[in-house]
Backbone as XML, in Angstrom:
<?xml version="1.0"?>
<chain id="A" units="angstrom">
  <residue number="1" name="MET">
    <atom name="N" x="0.321" y="-0.846" z="0.150"/>
    <atom name="CA" x="0.280" y="0.081" z="-0.355"/>
    <atom name="C" x="0.941" y="0.879" z="-0.079"/>
  </residue>
  <residue number="2" name="SER">
    <atom name="N" x="1.661" y="1.318" z="0.898"/>
    <atom name="CA" x="2.742" y="2.215" z="0.427"/>
    <atom name="C" x="3.865" y="3.083" z="-0.674"/>
  </residue>
  <residue number="3" name="ALA">
    <atom name="N" x="3.823" y="1.600" z="-1.398"/>
    <atom name="CA" x="4.071" y="1.987" z="-3.186"/>
    <atom name="C" x="3.393" y="2.888" z="-4.047"/>
  </residue>
  <residue number="4" name="VAL">
    <atom name="N" x="1.748" y="2.730" z="-3.293"/>
    <atom name="CA" x="0.957" y="3.317" z="-4.066"/>
    <atom name="C" x="0.520" y="4.839" z="-3.559"/>
  </residue>
  <residue number="5" name="ILE">
    <atom name="N" x="0.412" y="5.272" z="-2.187"/>
    <atom name="CA" x="0.497" y="6.054" z="-1.566"/>
    <atom name="C" x="1.639" y="7.362" z="-2.560"/>
  </residue>
  <residue number="6" name="GLU">
    <atom name="N" x="3.128" y="6.933" z="-2.203"/>
    <atom name="CA" x="4.285" y="7.304" z="-2.790"/>
    <atom name="C" x="3.846" y="7.823" z="-4.194"/>
  </residue>
  <residue number="7" name="LYS">
    <atom name="N" x="3.417" y="6.724" z="-5.012"/>
    <atom name="CA" x="2.902" y="7.052" z="-6.426"/>
    <atom name="C" x="2.647" y="8.093" z="-6.484"/>
  </residue>
  <residue number="8" name="SER">
    <atom name="N" x="1.806" y="7.713" z="-5.499"/>
    <atom name="CA" x="0.587" y="9.538" z="-6.230"/>
    <atom name="C" x="0.898" y="10.795" z="-5.695"/>
  </residue>
  <residue number="9" name="LEU">
    <atom name="N" x="1.654" y="10.489" z="-4.794"/>
    <atom name="CA" x="2.435" y="11.753" z="-4.038"/>
    <atom name="C" x="3.077" y="12.113" z="-4.700"/>
  </residue>
  <residue number="10" name="SER">
    <atom name="N" x="4.502" y="11.523" z="-5.520"/>
    <atom name="CA" x="5.697" y="11.465" z="-5.620"/>
    <atom name="C" x="5.727" y="12.955" z="-6.177"/>
  </residue>
  <residue number="11" name="ASP">
    <atom name="N" x="5.000" y="13.119" z="-6.870"/>
    <atom name="CA" x="4.713" y="14.525" z="-8.244"/>
    <atom name="C" x="4.199" y="15.836" z="-7.470"/>
  </residue>
  <residue number="12" name="LYS">
    <atom name="N" x="3.890" y="15.875" z="-5.808"/>
    <atom name="CA" x="3.813" y="16.985" z="-5.458"/>
    <atom name="C" x="3.915" y="17.309" z="-4.645"/>
  </residue>
  <residue number="13" name="ASP">
    <atom name="N" x="4.355" y="18.849" z="-4.687"/>
    <atom name="CA" x="4.834" y="19.328" z="-3.230"/>
    <atom name="C" x="4.525" y="19.936" z="-2.545"/>
  </residue>
  <residue number="14" name="LEU">
    <atom name="N" x="4.813" y="18.555" z="-1.487"/>
    <atom name="CA" x="3.884" y="18.476" z="-0.322"/>
    <atom name="C" x="4.999" y="19.153" z="1.002"/>
  </residue>
  <residue number="15" name="ARG">
    <atom name="N" x="5.110" y="19.705" z="2.227"/>
    <atom name="CA" x="5.034" y="20.348" z="3.143"/>
    <atom name="C" x="5.574" y="19.153" z="4.270"/>
  </residue>
  <residue number="16" name="THR">
    <atom name="N" x="4.401" y="18.605" z="4.794"/>
    <atom name="CA" x="3.589" y="17.689" z="5.751"/>
    <atom name="C" x="2.219" y="17.041" z="4.796"/>
  </residue>
  <residue number="17" name="ILE">
    <atom name="N" x="2.233" y="16.156" z="5.449"/>
    <atom name="CA" x="1.242" y="14.863" z="5.558"/>
    <atom name="C" x="0.903" y="14.815" z="7.033"/>
  </residue>
  <residue number="18" name="THR">
    <atom name="N" x="-0.860" y="14.968" z="7.139"/>
    <atom name="CA" x="-1.455" y="14.646" z="8.156"/>
    <atom name="C" x="-2.225" y="13.467" z="7.868"/>
  </residue>
  <residue number="19" name="VAL">
    <atom name="N" x="-1.573" y="11.918" z="9.058"/>
    <atom name="CA" x="-2.929" y="11.027" z="8.745"/>
    <atom name="C" x="-3.812" y="10.612" z="9.798"/>
  </residue>
  <residue number="20" name="ASP">
    <atom name="N" x="-4.254" y="10.074" z="10.322"/>
    <atom name="CA" x="-4.998" y="9.345" z="10.766"/>
    <atom name="C" x="-4.176" y="8.271" z="11.106"/>
  </residue>
  <residue number="21" name="ARG">
    <atom name="N" x="-4.450" y="7.054" z="12.278"/>
    <atom name="CA" x="-3.642" y="6.051" z="13.190"/>
    <atom name="C" x="-4.098" y="5.072" z="12.540"/>
  </residue>
  <residue number="22" name="GLY">
    <atom name="N" x="-4.796" y="4.842" z="11.856"/>
    <atom name="CA" x="-4.557" y="3.831" z="11.024"/>
    <atom name="C" x="-3.134" y="2.618" z="10.741"/>
  </residue>
  <residue number="23" name="LYS">
    <atom name="N" x="-3.773" y="1.625" z="11.153"/>
    <atom name="CA" x="-2.864" y="0.638" z="11.180"/>
    <atom name="C" x="-1.575" y="0.883" z="9.128"/>
  </residue>
  <residue number="24" name="GLU">
    <atom name="N" x="-2.680" y="1.067" z="8.196"/>
    <atom name="CA" x="-2.107" y="1.336" z="7.120"/>
    <atom name="C" x="-0.752" y="2.728" z="6.939"/>
  </residue>
  <residue number="25" name="PHE">
    <atom name="N" x="-0.857" y="3.295" z="7.972"/>
    <atom name="CA" x="0.225" y="3.954" z="8.333"/>
    <atom name="C" x="1.192" y="3.638" z="9.025"/>
  </residue>
  <residue number="26" name="SER">
    <atom name="N" x="1.207" y="2.277" z="9.466"/>
    <atom name="CA" x="2.425" y="2.097" z="10.305"/>
    <atom name="C" x="4.313" y="2.530" z="10.000"/>
  </residue>
  <residue number="27" name="TRP">
    <atom name="N" x="4.155" y="2.480" z="8.806"/>
    <atom name="CA" x="5.262" y="2.443" z="7.787"/>
    <atom name="C" x="5.478" y="3.967" z="7.312"/>
  </residue>
  <residue number="28" name="ALA">
    <atom name="N" x="4.873" y="4.815" z="8.052"/>
    <atom name="CA" x="5.325" y="6.481" z="7.915"/>
    <atom name="C" x="6.380" y="6.504" z="8.353"/>
  </residue>
  <residue number="29" name="GLU">
    <atom name="N" x="7.359" y="6.290" z="8.500"/>
    <atom name="CA" x="9.137" y="6.980" z="8.543"/>
    <atom name="C" x="9.085" y="6.390" z="7.214"/>
  </residue>
  <residue number="30" name="LYS">
    <atom name="N" x="8.851" y="5.572" z="6.526"/>
    <atom name="CA" x="9.141" y="5.280" z="5.026"/>
    <atom name="C" x="8.768" y="6.282" z="4.150"/>
  </residue>
  <residue number="31" name="LEU">
    <atom name="N" x="7.292" y="6.756" z="4.563"/>
    <atom name="CA" x="7.146" y="7.753" z="4.031"/>
    <atom name="C" x="7.646" y="8.961" z="3.861"/>
  </residue>
  <residue number="32" name="GLU">
    <atom name="N" x="8.379" y="9.124" z="5.129"/>
    <atom name="CA" x="8.948" y="10.611" z="5.374"/>
    <atom name="C" x="10.219" y="10.682" z="4.677"/>
  </residue>
  <residue number="33" name="LYS">
    <atom name="N" x="10.679" y="9.304" z="4.897"/>
    <atom name="CA" x="12.436" y="9.210" z="3.867"/>
    <atom name="C" x="11.856" y="9.472" z="2.528"/>
  </residue>
  <residue number="34" name="ASP">
    <atom name="N" x="11.087" y="8.835" z="1.810"/>
    <atom name="CA" x="10.808" y="8.875" z="0.438"/>
    <atom name="C" x="10.350" y="9.543" z="-0.272"/>
  </residue>
  <residue number="35" name="LEU">
    <atom name="N" x="9.448" y="10.668" z="0.275"/>
    <atom name="CA" x="8.262" y="11.840" z="-0.124"/>
    <atom name="C" x="9.608" y="12.575" z="0.931"/>
  </residue>
  <residue number="36" name="ARG">
    <atom name="N" x="10.654" y="12.616" z="1.274"/>
    <atom name="CA" x="10.610" y="13.854" z="1.874"/>
    <atom name="C" x="10.254" y="15.131" z="1.977"/>
  </residue>
  <residue number="37" name="THR">
    <atom name="N" x="9.242" y="14.062" z="3.608"/>
    <atom name="CA" x="8.317" y="15.750" z="4.112"/>
    <atom name="C" x="8.217" y="15.078" z="5.544"/>
  </residue>
  <residue number="38" name="LYS">
    <atom name="N" x="7.442" y="15.520" z="6.690"/>
    <atom name="CA" x="7.323" y="15.167" z="8.166"/>
    <atom name="C" x="5.905" y="14.641" z="7.819"/>
  </residue>
  <residue number="39" name="VAL">
    <atom name="N" x="5.240" y="13.768" z="8.720"/>
    <atom name="CA" x="3.970" y="12.713" z="8.478"/>
    <atom name="C" x="3.723" y="13.098" z="10.037"/>
  </residue>
  <residue number="40" name="TYR">
    <atom name="N" x="2.823" y="14.265" z="10.733"/>
    <atom name="CA" x="2.103" y="14.016" z="11.304"/>
    <atom name="C" x="0.549" y="13.128" z="11.779"/>
  </residue>
  <residue number="41" name="PHE">
    <atom name="N" x="0.229" y="12.319" z="12.557"/>
    <atom name="CA" x="-0.391" y="11.756" z="13.468"/>
    <atom name="C" x="-1.474" y="12.649" z="14.101"/>
  </residue>
  <residue number="42" name="CYS">
    <atom name="N" x="-2.778" y="12.447" z="13.996"/>
    <atom name="CA" x="-3.917" y="13.105" z="14.716"/>
    <atom name="C" x="-4.144" y="12.450" z="15.786"/>
  </residue>
  <residue number="43" name="LEU">
    <atom name="N" x="-4.294" y="12.956" z="17.331"/>
    <atom name="CA" x="-4.602" y="12.313" z="18.597"/>
    <atom name="C" x="-5.852" y="11.041" z="17.945"/>
  </residue>
  <residue number="44" name="PRO">
    <atom name="N" x="-4.982" y="10.441" z="19.350"/>
    <atom name="CA" x="-6.170" y="8.793" z="19.535"/>
    <atom name="C" x="-7.267" y="9.620" z="19.010"/>
  </residue>
  <residue number="45" name="HIS">
    <atom name="N" x="-8.434" y="8.778" z="18.570"/>
    <atom name="CA" x="-10.484" y="9.380" z="19.352"/>
    <atom name="C" x="-10.944" y="10.542" z="18.720"/>
  </residue>
  <residue number="46" name="HIS">
    <atom name="N" x="-9.486" y="11.181" z="18.291"/>
    <atom name="CA" x="-9.847" y="12.831" z="17.659"/>
    <atom name="C" x="-9.710" y="12.957" z="16.042"/>
  </residue>
  <residue number="47" name="PRO">
    <atom name="N" x="-10.567" y="12.076" z="15.216"/>
    <atom name="CA" x="-11.047" y="12.374" z="13.162"/>
    <atom name="C" x="-10.633" y="13.688" z="13.190"/>
  </residue>
  <residue number="48" name="TRP">
    <atom name="N" x="-11.553" y="14.762" z="14.231"/>
    <atom name="CA" x="-11.815" y="15.613" z="13.671"/>
    <atom name="C" x="-10.469" y="16.701" z="13.058"/>
  </residue>
  <residue number="49" name="GLU">
    <atom name="N" x="-9.901" y="16.451" z="14.103"/>
    <atom name="CA" x="-8.423" y="16.594" z="13.984"/>
    <atom name="C" x="-7.909" y="17.341" z="11.328"/>
  </residue>
  <residue number="50" name="LYS">
    <atom name="N" x="-8.493" y="16.317" z="11.367"/>
    <atom name="CA" x="-8.304" y="16.156" z="10.096"/>
    <atom name="C" x="-9.427" y="15.344" z="9.029"/>
  </residue>
  <residue number="51" name="GLY">
    <atom name="N" x="-10.049" y="16.300" z="9.255"/>
    <atom name="CA" x="-11.338" y="16.051" z="8.775"/>
    <atom name="C" x="-11.254" y="15.186" z="7.156"/>
  </residue>
  <residue number="52" name="SER">
    <atom name="N" x="-10.777" y="16.160" z="6.350"/>
    <atom name="CA" x="-10.258" y="15.843" z="4.900"/>
    <atom name="C" x="-9.593" y="13.621" z="5.039"/>
  </residue>
  <residue number="53" name="ASN">
    <atom name="N" x="-9.751" y="13.506" z="6.074"/>
    <atom name="CA" x="-9.478" y="11.479" z="6.340"/>
    <atom name="C" x="-10.715" y="11.255" z="6.507"/>
  </residue>
  <residue number="54" name="GLU">
    <atom name="N" x="-10.927" y="11.836" z="7.530"/>
    <atom name="CA" x="-12.983" y="11.525" z="7.368"/>
    <atom name="C" x="-13.874" y="11.574" z="6.304"/>
  </residue>
  <residue number="55" name="ASN">
    <atom name="N" x="-13.545" y="12.497" z="5.540"/>
    <atom name="CA" x="-14.592" y="12.751" z="4.637"/>
    <atom name="C" x="-14.185" y="11.773" z="3.517"/>
  </residue>
  <residue number="56" name="THR">
    <atom name="N" x="-12.800" y="11.315" z="3.494"/>
    <atom name="CA" x="-11.809" y="10.698" z="1.919"/>
    <atom name="C" x="-12.197" y="9.185" z="2.487"/>
  </residue>
  <residue number="57" name="ASN">
    <atom name="N" x="-12.301" y="8.473" z="3.652"/>
    <atom name="CA" x="-12.478" y="7.307" z="4.548"/>
    <atom name="C" x="-14.107" y="7.210" z="3.470"/>
  </residue>
  <residue number="58" name="GLY">
    <atom name="N" x="-14.635" y="8.127" z="4.278"/>
    <atom name="CA" x="-16.058" y="7.824" z="3.766"/>
    <atom name="C" x="-17.063" y="7.803" z="2.330"/>
  </residue>
  <residue number="59" name="LEU">
    <atom name="N" x="-15.512" y="8.132" z="1.100"/>
    <atom name="CA" x="-16.263" y="8.203" z="0.537"/>
    <atom name="C" x="-15.352" y="6.817" z="-0.326"/>
  </residue>
  <residue number="60" name="LEU">
    <atom name="N" x="-14.532" y="6.613" z="0.053"/>
    <atom name="CA" x="-13.655" y="5.267" z="-0.061"/>
    <atom name="C" x="-15.077" y="4.356" z="-0.073"/>
  </residue>
  <residue number="61" name="ARG">
    <atom name="N" x="-15.465" y="4.265" z="0.871"/>
    <atom name="CA" x="-16.601" y="3.245" z="1.712"/>
    <atom name="C" x="-17.432" y="2.823" z="0.969"/>
  </residue>
  <residue number="62" name="ASP">
    <atom name="N" x="-17.815" y="4.251" z="0.404"/>
    <atom name="CA" x="-18.622" y="4.038" z="-0.551"/>
    <atom name="C" x="-18.740" y="2.914" z="-1.623"/>
  </residue>
  <residue number="63" name="PHE">
    <atom name="N" x="-17.271" y="3.101" z="-2.114"/>
    <atom name="CA" x="-17.208" y="1.807" z="-3.581"/>
    <atom name="C" x="-16.406" y="0.790" z="-2.745"/>
  </residue>
  <residue number="64" name="PHE">
    <atom name="N" x="-16.317" y="0.755" z="-1.508"/>
    <atom name="CA" x="-15.192" y="-0.398" z="-1.109"/>
    <atom name="C" x="-15.722" y="-0.728" z="0.219"/>
  </residue>
  <residue number="65" name="PRO">
    <atom name="N" x="-15.973" y="-1.539" z="0.793"/>
    <atom name="CA" x="-17.163" y="-2.316" z="2.261"/>
    <atom name="C" x="-15.771" y="-2.002" z="2.533"/>
  </residue>
  <residue number="66" name="LYS">
    <atom name="N" x="-16.063" y="-2.119" z="4.429"/>
    <atom name="CA" x="-15.169" y="-1.919" z="5.254"/>
    <atom name="C" x="-15.341" y="-3.350" z="5.660"/>
  </residue>
  <residue number="67" name="GLY">
    <atom name="N" x="-14.097" y="-3.681" z="5.903"/>
    <atom name="CA" x="-13.568" y="-4.612" z="6.429"/>
    <atom name="C" x="-12.903" y="-5.723" z="4.927"/>
  </residue>
  <residue number="68" name="MET">
    <atom name="N" x="-13.290" y="-5.114" z="3.726"/>
    <atom name="CA" x="-12.510" y="-5.386" z="2.830"/>
    <atom name="C" x="-11.154" y="-5.019" z="2.253"/>
  </residue>
  <residue number="69" name="SER">
    <atom name="N" x="-10.259" y="-5.965" z="2.141"/>
    <atom name="CA" x="-8.836" y="-5.457" z="1.951"/>
    <atom name="C" x="-8.625" y="-4.744" z="0.793"/>
  </residue>
  <residue number="70" name="ILE">
    <atom name="N" x="-8.145" y="-3.572" z="0.528"/>
    <atom name="CA" x="-7.548" y="-2.519" z="-0.723"/>
    <atom name="C" x="-7.081" y="-2.923" z="-1.309"/>
  </residue>
  <residue number="71" name="ASP">
    <atom name="N" x="-5.470" y="-3.642" z="-0.746"/>
    <atom name="CA" x="-4.193" y="-3.832" z="-0.860"/>
    <atom name="C" x="-4.068" y="-5.138" z="-2.774"/>
  </residue>
  <residue number="72" name="LYS">
    <atom name="N" x="-5.112" y="-5.683" z="-3.409"/>
    <atom name="CA" x="-4.898" y="-5.930" z="-3.952"/>
    <atom name="C" x="-5.924" y="-5.916" z="-5.457"/>
  </residue>
  <residue number="73" name="ILE">
    <atom name="N" x="-6.168" y="-4.388" z="-4.720"/>
    <atom name="CA" x="-6.988" y="-3.835" z="-5.774"/>
    <atom name="C" x="-5.859" y="-2.962" z="-7.492"/>
  </residue>
  <residue number="74" name="SER">
    <atom name="N" x="-6.753" y="-3.447" z="-7.989"/>
    <atom name="CA" x="-6.115" y="-2.470" z="-9.407"/>
    <atom name="C" x="-6.355" y="-1.066" z="-9.317"/>
  </residue>
  <residue number="75" name="GLN">
    <atom name="N" x="-5.895" y="-0.665" z="-10.257"/>
    <atom name="CA" x="-5.516" y="1.189" z="-10.795"/>
    <atom name="C" x="-6.815" y="0.979" z="-11.564"/>
  </residue>
  <residue number="76" name="ALA">
    <atom name="N" x="-6.734" y="0.132" z="-12.742"/>
    <atom name="CA" x="-7.900" y="0.051" z="-13.099"/>
    <atom name="C" x="-9.430" y="-0.758" z="-12.701"/>
  </residue>
  <residue number="77" name="GLU">
    <atom name="N" x="-9.328" y="-1.291" z="-11.713"/>
    <atom name="CA" x="-10.769" y="-1.220" z="-10.903"/>
    <atom name="C" x="-10.573" y="-0.118" z="-10.433"/>
  </residue>
  <residue number="78" name="VAL">
    <atom name="N" x="-10.459" y="0.414" z="-9.439"/>
    <atom name="CA" x="-10.524" y="1.795" z="-8.794"/>
    <atom name="C" x="-11.355" y="3.048" z="-10.149"/>
  </residue>
  <residue number="79" name="GLN">
    <atom name="N" x="-10.291" y="3.326" z="-11.042"/>
    <atom name="CA" x="-10.991" y="3.729" z="-11.844"/>
    <atom name="C" x="-12.264" y="2.929" z="-12.194"/>
  </residue>
  <residue number="80" name="LYS">
    <atom name="N" x="-12.756" y="1.846" z="-12.823"/>
    <atom name="CA" x="-13.647" y="1.429" z="-12.866"/>
    <atom name="C" x="-14.938" y="1.802" z="-12.018"/>
  </residue>
  <residue number="81" name="ARG">
    <atom name="N" x="-14.533" y="1.496" z="-11.027"/>
    <atom name="CA" x="-15.837" y="2.349" z="-9.755"/>
    <atom name="C" x="-15.994" y="3.412" z="-9.776"/>
  </residue>
  <residue number="82" name="PHE">
    <atom name="N" x="-14.619" y="4.574" z="-9.439"/>
    <atom name="CA" x="-14.405" y="5.752" z="-10.068"/>
    <atom name="C" x="-16.099" y="6.557" z="-10.556"/>
  </residue>
  <residue number="83" name="ASN">
    <atom name="N" x="-15.919" y="5.677" z="-11.641"/>
    <atom name="CA" x="-16.096" y="6.322" z="-13.151"/>
    <atom name="C" x="-17.641" y="5.482" z="-13.362"/>
  </residue>
  <residue number="84" name="GLY">
    <atom name="N" x="-18.488" y="4.713" z="-12.677"/>
    <atom name="CA" x="-19.250" y="4.652" z="-12.060"/>
    <atom name="C" x="-20.155" y="3.121" z="-13.372"/>
  </residue>
  <residue number="85" name="GLY">
    <atom name="N" x="-18.611" y="2.245" z="-13.934"/>
    <atom name="CA" x="-17.980" y="1.148" z="-14.384"/>
    <atom name="C" x="-18.555" y="-0.375" z="-13.760"/>
  </residue>
</chain>
């Protein structure tokens, strides 16, 4: 999963990244190193500190149900679902 996020952010001019405390960000140190930026975490049980995370999670769950692993979903499948296919 980190490779997908790194690829999608690699061409952006980032100063920082703020993420929630989900296990999917356990590799935050690698992300910091590879993207040469600082990663910050919201406080536990304070999702309002990063509203865009909560909004994005909600949008993702419209297409990928909670509990479904997204590790093996291809870019083509993502495009298909987001484009109404």
